[in-house]
VODO-198553 format. One record per residue (C-alpha): x, y, z; chain; residue number from 1; residue in one letter. Coordinates in nm, 4 decimals, always signed. Example, Ala and Ser with C-alpha at 12.3 -4.5 7.8 and 13.67 -1.06 7.14 Angstrom:
VODO-198553
+----------+----------+----------+--------+-----+--------+
|       xx |       yy |       zz | chaine | num | residu |
+----------+----------+----------+--------+-----+--------+
|  +1.2300 |  -0.4500 |  +0.7800 |      A |   1 |      A |
|  +1.3670 |  -0.1060 |  +0.7140 |      A |   2 |      S |
+----------+----------+----------+--------+-----+--------+
***
This chain:
VODO-198553
+----------+----------+----------+--------+-----+--------+
|       xx |       yy |       zz | chaine | num | residu |
+----------+----------+----------+--------+-----+--------+
|  +5.7619 |  -1.9008 |  -0.1696 |      A |   1 |      M |
|  +5.6282 |  -1.6771 |  +0.1006 |      A |   2 |      N |
|  +5.5292 |  -1.9526 |  +0.3386 |      A |   3 |      G |
|  +5.2714 |  -2.1094 |  +0.1060 |      A |   4 |      S |
|  +5.3410 |  -2.4636 |  +0.0047 |      A |   5 |      S |
|  +5.1871 |  -2.4708 |  -0.3414 |      A |   6 |      N |
|  +5.3274 |  -2.7882 |  -0.5048 |      A |   7 |      P |
|  +5.2995 |  -2.6360 |  -0.8528 |      A |   8 |      A |
|  +5.5245 |  -2.3431 |  -0.7611 |      A |   9 |      R |
|  +5.7951 |  -2.5308 |  -0.5738 |      A |  10 |      E |
|  +6.1399 |  -2.5013 |  -0.7214 |      A |  11 |      S |
|  +6.3647 |  -2.7773 |  -0.8416 |      A |  12 |      F |
|  +6.5784 |  -2.7497 |  -0.5282 |      A |  13 |      L |
|  +6.2820 |  -2.7924 |  -0.2982 |      A |  14 |      T |
|  +6.1397 |  -3.0848 |  -0.4992 |      A |  15 |      R |
|  +6.4742 |  -3.2616 |  -0.5078 |      A |  16 |      S |
|  +6.5046 |  -3.2719 |  -0.1309 |      A |  17 |      L |
|  +6.3652 |  -3.5682 |  +0.0532 |      A |  18 |      L |
|  +6.0228 |  -3.5052 |  +0.1958 |      A |  19 |      R |
|  +6.0679 |  -3.6344 |  +0.5441 |      A |  20 |      A |
|  +5.8473 |  -3.5022 |  +0.8152 |      A |  21 |      K |
|  +5.9917 |  -3.3040 |  +1.1015 |      A |  22 |      G |
|  +6.2527 |  -3.0387 |  +1.1691 |      A |  23 |      V |
|  +6.5106 |  -3.1712 |  +0.9261 |      A |  24 |      E |
|  +6.2744 |  -3.1328 |  +0.6294 |      A |  25 |      S |
|  +6.1882 |  -2.7765 |  +0.7316 |      A |  26 |      L |
|  +6.5564 |  -2.6871 |  +0.7522 |      A |  27 |      Q |
|  +6.6176 |  -2.8352 |  +0.4078 |      A |  28 |      K |
|  +6.3304 |  -2.6389 |  +0.2573 |      A |  29 |      R |
|  +6.4467 |  -2.3146 |  +0.4192 |      A |  30 |      R |
|  +6.7990 |  -2.3749 |  +0.2917 |      A |  31 |      T |
|  +6.6683 |  -2.4439 |  -0.0577 |      A |  32 |      A |
|  +6.4496 |  -2.1324 |  -0.0516 |      A |  33 |      E |
|  +6.7432 |  -1.9232 |  +0.0688 |      A |  34 |      F |
|  +6.9651 |  -2.0398 |  -0.2167 |      A |  35 |      F |
|  +6.6864 |  -1.9827 |  -0.4672 |      A |  36 |      E |
|  +6.6368 |  -1.6230 |  -0.3477 |      A |  37 |      R |
|  +7.0116 |  -1.5719 |  -0.3513 |      A |  38 |      L |
|  +7.0424 |  -1.6967 |  -0.7088 |      A |  39 |      S |
|  +6.7533 |  -1.4745 |  -0.8241 |      A |  40 |      V |
|  +6.9145 |  -1.1684 |  -0.6615 |      A |  41 |      R |
|  +7.2489 |  -1.2528 |  -0.8155 |      A |  42 |      F |
|  +7.1012 |  -1.2851 |  -1.1656 |      A |  43 |      V |
|  +6.9096 |  -0.9604 |  -1.1182 |      A |  44 |      L |
|  +7.2208 |  -0.7767 |  -0.9967 |      A |  45 |      A |
|  +7.4298 |  -0.9025 |  -1.2898 |      A |  46 |      V |
|  +7.1572 |  -0.7926 |  -1.5283 |      A |  47 |      G |
|  +7.1382 |  -0.4447 |  -1.3767 |      A |  48 |      L |
|  +7.5160 |  -0.4061 |  -1.3752 |      A |  49 |      L |
|  +7.5456 |  -0.5086 |  -1.7384 |      A |  50 |      S |
|  +7.2699 |  -0.2674 |  -1.8410 |      A |  51 |      S |
|  +7.4449 |  +0.0199 |  -1.6618 |      A |  52 |      G |
|  +7.1676 |  +0.1002 |  -1.4161 |      A |  53 |      V |
|  +7.3606 |  +0.0362 |  -1.0931 |      A |  54 |      I |
|  +7.6937 |  +0.1969 |  -1.1911 |      A |  55 |      A |
|  +7.5690 |  +0.5596 |  -1.1686 |      A |  56 |      P |
|  +7.3894 |  +0.4803 |  -0.8439 |      A |  57 |      L |
|  +7.7010 |  +0.3252 |  -0.6892 |      A |  58 |      A |
|  +7.9152 |  +0.6276 |  -0.7716 |      A |  59 |      T |
|  +7.6509 |  +0.8644 |  -0.6363 |      A |  60 |      A |
|  +7.6359 |  +0.6765 |  -0.3067 |      A |  61 |      A |
|  +8.0071 |  +0.7179 |  -0.2396 |      A |  62 |      R |
|  +8.1310 |  +1.0566 |  -0.1233 |      A |  63 |      P |
|  +8.3292 |  +1.2342 |  -0.3915 |      A |  64 |      S |
|  +8.6100 |  +1.3312 |  -0.1589 |      A |  65 |      Q |
|  +8.7287 |  +1.2007 |  +0.1718 |      A |  66 |      V |
|  +8.8148 |  +1.4497 |  +0.4447 |      A |  67 |      D |
|  +9.1921 |  +1.5065 |  +0.4240 |      A |  68 |      P |
|  +9.2137 |  +1.5601 |  +0.8009 |      A |  69 |      R |
|  +9.1424 |  +1.1895 |  +0.8502 |      A |  70 |      E |
|  +9.4749 |  +1.0964 |  +0.6873 |      A |  71 |      E |
|  +9.7497 |  +1.0292 |  +0.9431 |      A |  72 |      H |
| +10.0501 |  +1.0546 |  +0.7110 |      A |  73 |      D |
| +10.1409 |  +1.4248 |  +0.6688 |      A |  74 |      P |
| +10.2697 |  +1.3731 |  +0.3138 |      A |  75 |      A |
|  +9.9457 |  +1.2123 |  +0.1995 |      A |  76 |      R |
|  +9.7402 |  +1.4648 |  +0.3929 |      A |  77 |      R |
|  +9.9155 |  +1.7548 |  +0.2200 |      A |  78 |      S |
|  +9.8603 |  +1.5842 |  -0.1179 |      A |  79 |      E |
|  +9.4901 |  +1.5520 |  -0.0415 |      A |  80 |      K |
|  +9.4698 |  +1.9167 |  +0.0596 |      A |  81 |      F |
|  +9.6375 |  +2.0097 |  -0.2695 |      A |  82 |      L |
|  +9.3922 |  +1.7931 |  -0.4626 |      A |  83 |      E |
|  +9.1049 |  +1.9587 |  -0.2778 |      A |  84 |      T |
|  +9.2437 |  +2.3015 |  -0.3636 |      A |  85 |      A |
|  +9.2796 |  +2.2131 |  -0.7314 |      A |  86 |      E |
|  +8.9258 |  +2.0740 |  -0.7414 |      A |  87 |      A |
|  +8.7952 |  +2.3896 |  -0.5749 |      A |  88 |      A |
|  +8.9757 |  +2.6020 |  -0.8333 |      A |  89 |      F |
|  +8.8190 |  +2.3974 |  -1.1149 |      A |  90 |      D |
|  +8.4795 |  +2.4560 |  -0.9548 |      A |  91 |      G |
|  +8.5493 |  +2.8278 |  -0.9305 |      A |  92 |      A |
|  +8.6517 |  +2.8453 |  -1.2968 |      A |  93 |      R |
|  +8.3310 |  +2.6725 |  -1.4059 |      A |  94 |      S |
|  +8.1217 |  +2.8956 |  -1.1780 |      A |  95 |      A |
|  +8.2797 |  +3.2114 |  -1.3185 |      A |  96 |      Y |
|  +8.2186 |  +3.0769 |  -1.6708 |      A |  97 |      A |
|  +7.8475 |  +3.0496 |  -1.5818 |      A |  98 |      K |
|  +7.8534 |  +3.4064 |  -1.4360 |      A |  99 |      D |
|  +7.7898 |  +3.2706 |  -1.0865 |      A | 100 |      D |
|  +8.0243 |  +3.5048 |  -0.9003 |      A | 101 |      V |
|  +7.9179 |  +3.4100 |  -0.5472 |      A | 102 |      H |
|  +7.9799 |  +3.0397 |  -0.6040 |      A | 103 |      T |
|  +8.3119 |  +3.1165 |  -0.7710 |      A | 104 |      G |
|  +8.4189 |  +3.3318 |  -0.4772 |      A | 105 |      D |
|  +8.3185 |  +3.0568 |  -0.2315 |      A | 106 |      A |
|  +8.5192 |  +2.8009 |  -0.4295 |      A | 107 |      Q |
|  +8.8249 |  +3.0269 |  -0.4295 |      A | 108 |      L |
|  +8.7868 |  +3.0717 |  -0.0537 |      A | 109 |      D |
|  +8.7704 |  +2.6918 |  -0.0168 |      A | 110 |      E |
|  +9.0885 |  +2.6651 |  -0.2260 |      A | 111 |      M |
|  +9.2729 |  +2.9081 |  +0.0024 |      A | 112 |      I |
|  +9.1537 |  +2.7234 |  +0.3128 |      A | 113 |      T |
|  +9.2770 |  +2.3919 |  +0.1723 |      A | 114 |      A |
|  +9.6148 |  +2.5434 |  +0.0857 |      A | 115 |      L |
|  +9.6513 |  +2.6961 |  +0.4320 |      A | 116 |      Q |
|  +9.5744 |  +2.3550 |  +0.5807 |      A | 117 |      N |
|  +9.8381 |  +2.2057 |  +0.3518 |      A | 118 |      C |
| +10.1003 |  +2.4525 |  +0.4774 |      A | 119 |      V |
| +10.0076 |  +2.3877 |  +0.8410 |      A | 120 |      S |
| +10.0341 |  +2.0127 |  +0.7758 |      A | 121 |      T |
| +10.3840 |  +2.0485 |  +0.6313 |      A | 122 |      L |
| +10.5254 |  +2.2759 |  +0.9045 |      A | 123 |      Q |
| +10.5956 |  +2.0046 |  +1.1657 |      A | 124 |      P |
| +10.7381 |  +1.7640 |  +0.9045 |      A | 125 |      V |
| +11.0418 |  +1.9723 |  +0.7929 |      A | 126 |      H |
| +11.0966 |  +1.7796 |  +0.4674 |      A | 127 |      K |
| +11.1990 |  +2.0059 |  +0.1836 |      A | 128 |      S |
| +11.0863 |  +1.7661 |  -0.0898 |      A | 129 |      R |
| +10.7274 |  +1.7846 |  +0.0375 |      A | 130 |      L |
| +10.7453 |  +2.1630 |  +0.0415 |      A | 131 |      Y |
| +10.8863 |  +2.1608 |  -0.3115 |      A | 132 |      K |
| +10.6031 |  +1.9435 |  -0.4461 |      A | 133 |      R |
| +10.3443 |  +2.1676 |  -0.2849 |      A | 134 |      A |
| +10.5239 |  +2.4806 |  -0.4069 |      A | 135 |      E |
| +10.5205 |  +2.3578 |  -0.7662 |      A | 136 |      M |
| +10.1491 |  +2.2822 |  -0.7538 |      A | 137 |      R |
| +10.0712 |  +2.6179 |  -0.5947 |      A | 138 |      V |
| +10.2767 |  +2.7891 |  -0.8672 |      A | 139 |      A |
| +10.0600 |  +2.6074 |  -1.1197 |      A | 140 |      S |
|  +9.7508 |  +2.7336 |  -0.9388 |      A | 141 |      L |
|  +9.8927 |  +3.0856 |  -0.9524 |      A | 142 |      Q |
|  +9.9313 |  +3.0625 |  -1.3303 |      A | 143 |      R |
|  +9.5819 |  +2.9225 |  -1.3659 |      A | 144 |      R |
|  +9.4391 |  +3.1968 |  -1.1441 |      A | 145 |      L |
|  +9.6138 |  +3.4598 |  -1.3564 |      A | 146 |      Q |
|  +9.4554 |  +3.3158 |  -1.6712 |      A | 147 |      S |
|  +9.1188 |  +3.3154 |  -1.4925 |      A | 148 |      L |
|  +9.1660 |  +3.6807 |  -1.4029 |      A | 149 |      L |
|  +9.2320 |  +3.7544 |  -1.7690 |      A | 150 |      D |
|  +8.9094 |  +3.5781 |  -1.8690 |      A | 151 |      E |
|  +8.6622 |  +3.7314 |  -1.6227 |      A | 152 |      I |
|  +8.5289 |  +4.0853 |  -1.6362 |      A | 153 |      S |
|  +8.6629 |  +4.3688 |  -1.4221 |      A | 154 |      L |
|  +8.3507 |  +4.3770 |  -1.2043 |      A | 155 |      T |
|  +8.3940 |  +4.0102 |  -1.1103 |      A | 156 |      Q |
|  +8.7641 |  +4.0295 |  -1.0241 |      A | 157 |      R |
|  +8.7471 |  +4.1699 |  -0.6694 |      A | 158 |      G |
|  +8.7662 |  +3.8484 |  -0.4685 |      A | 159 |      W |
|  +8.9740 |  +3.6711 |  -0.7312 |      A | 160 |      A |
|  +9.2455 |  +3.9391 |  -0.7111 |      A | 161 |      E |
|  +9.2469 |  +3.9187 |  -0.3320 |      A | 162 |      Q |
|  +9.2754 |  +3.5409 |  -0.3640 |      A | 163 |      T |
|  +9.5761 |  +3.5961 |  -0.5902 |      A | 164 |      G |
|  +9.7495 |  +3.7932 |  -0.3149 |      A | 165 |      R |
|  +9.6737 |  +3.5234 |  -0.0577 |      A | 166 |      K |
|  +9.8032 |  +3.2630 |  -0.3012 |      A | 167 |      L |
| +10.1312 |  +3.4547 |  -0.3281 |      A | 168 |      E |
| +10.1681 |  +3.4526 |  +0.0509 |      A | 169 |      E |
| +10.1106 |  +3.0780 |  +0.0619 |      A | 170 |      I |
| +10.3595 |  +3.0288 |  -0.2203 |      A | 171 |      H |
| +10.6204 |  +3.2325 |  -0.0304 |      A | 172 |      D |
| +10.5697 |  +3.0189 |  +0.2832 |      A | 173 |      K |
| +10.6168 |  +2.7045 |  +0.0795 |      A | 174 |      L |
| +10.9330 |  +2.8453 |  -0.0801 |      A | 175 |      L |
| +11.0729 |  +2.9256 |  +0.2635 |      A | 176 |      E |
| +10.9987 |  +2.5709 |  +0.3774 |      A | 177 |      G |
| +11.1663 |  +2.4258 |  +0.0690 |      A | 178 |      A |
| +11.4818 |  +2.6333 |  +0.1295 |      A | 179 |      M |
| +11.5168 |  +2.5320 |  +0.4957 |      A | 180 |      K |
| +11.7080 |  +2.2266 |  +0.6011 |      A | 181 |      K |
+----------+----------+----------+--------+-----+--------+
***
């Protein structure tokens, strides 16, 4: 229906409208064509969704993580920084498993940066329960890092051991914050 008025190709909606001459008829035909295109797109979209073609594309279009600095609530922001740190550690573990030391080191550095941002987010809040939550998750990261150190070879441990020391410092800051009132 690209502007041609072929009577054999006209849809049911267009044929059912009164064929009066003038502006009103043109508006009716345009409305009918619009709804026909809309219904075709809808049927096509439902078909693609049911076949599973659009679902992977829709998840790829969305960013995997939102920037935690955009969150205004300090409690949620610290949670997002902790989630980012845990995701970075998972990435580092998988990189070390593939013998990609440089990527693993970069992921561990990203983890430390996220944890330092978490601590700086919690400092002005002064709520011990938030510090305690963060401290427990960092303690979990410490245990996981220790198991990672046990798994990787001695030549690959340099940055990971240094990260372990930085992780201890962050854990100590969080413990101090949890003990304050």
